[in-house]
N, C-alpha and C positions, 0 to 999 in steps of 0.2 A: 393873596389877600392876607391882611394882618388883622388880628383882633386882640384886644387888651382887656384884662380883668384887673380891677383895682381892689386891693385889700388894705386893711390898716392893722397895726399892732403897736403895743406899748411895751418897751423893754428898757432895762438898765444895762449898763456896761461900763467898762473901764479900759481905756487904752493904756497898755503898759507891757513891758517885757519883764518877766520874772528875773532874768539874769542881769537887769540893770538896777541901780539904786533908785530910791524914790526921787532923789535930786535929778538924776539923768532922765528918768521918765518925765518929770515935770518940765525939764528943759526941752525935751523933744515933743511931748504930747500936750503940754500946757495943762489947763484946768481939767481936761478930759482924762487925766491920769489920777484924779482924785481917788485915794484909797477907799473912800466910802461910796464910790460909784456915782453915776448920774444917769439920767434917762432921757428918752425921746419918745415922741408920738410919731412913729414912722408911717409913711404911706408907701405901699409897694405896688408897682405895676408889672404885671406879667403879660408879655406880648408873645403870641404864637402866630405862626404863619402856616398856610396850606391852601389847598384848592377848595373851592366851594362845592359841596356835594350837590349833585343834581337831585338826589333823593330828598335831602333835608333843607337845602338852602344854607346850610351852616358850613363854616370851616371846621368848627368844633362845637359841641354842645357846651354852652357856658356853665350849665349845671354840673357837668362832669369836670370841667376845668376848675371850677370853684371847689368842688369836693376834694380834688387832688391837692390844691393849694392849702386848703384848711387842714386836711389830714397830715400832709407832709411838712407844712411850715407853721401856719398860724397856731394850731393846737400846741405846738412845741415851743413857740417863742413868745406868744402874747403874755404880758405881765410876768415875764421871767427875767432872770439875770443871764444875759447872753454868755458871759464868761464862765458861769458856774453850772447852769442848768440845761444848756442846749447841746445835745450830743453832737450835732453836725458842726458846732463851732469849737469843739475841743481842739487844743493845740494850735489855734490861730489867734493872731492879734485881732481883736474884735472891732476893726474899722468898718466903715460902711462899705468900702470896696470889698473886703473879705466876706462881709455878710452877703453881698450880691453874688459873689462867686459860689459861696456855700449853698445858697438858695438855688442857683442854677444847677449845681451838682445834685441836689435833692430832687429837682423837678424834671430834668431833661428826659430821662428814660420813661418816666410815667406819662409824660405828655406825648412822647413818641408812640407809646402803646395805645393811645386813644386816637391816633391818626393825625397828629399835627406835629410841627417842629417848633421848638422853643426858639424865639428870636431875640428877646431882650428881657432883662430884669432891670427895672428902674427902682431905686430906693431913695425916697425923699426923707432926709434926716431932719432938716430944719427948713424954714421957708427960704433960706438962702443957699442950702447945700443939698445936692443930690448926686447920685452916681448912676451910670447906665453900663450894663455889662452885656456883651453880645457873644459870649462864649470864648473858647480858646482862640 
């Protein structure tokens, strides 16, 4: 059985490599390399899987899942600069792909501890662009 929790966050970021010139960053990343940042209203879907408990009828208690997501992710990234203020994004190019991988890394063990398995992180960056990550 699969169950999904949707959360939202707003955040700024810049796609760039410090070892490249502004011109090279602009060539590769376009307007997303703006030195003054830009932001998105992200939508995140966290899908977990597991067996339905005969005792509760749940795969996982959604209140518990929401608590983990909010503590480990939303509280750290909502209304933040992903490049400068988010510990789990340090040292990464802040692409939507890398955001999804970092979120997976932050959640996987905590979700396992409450009896489910992380299946997918989906991040919607714009109405036209989203990524899905299914782990290693």
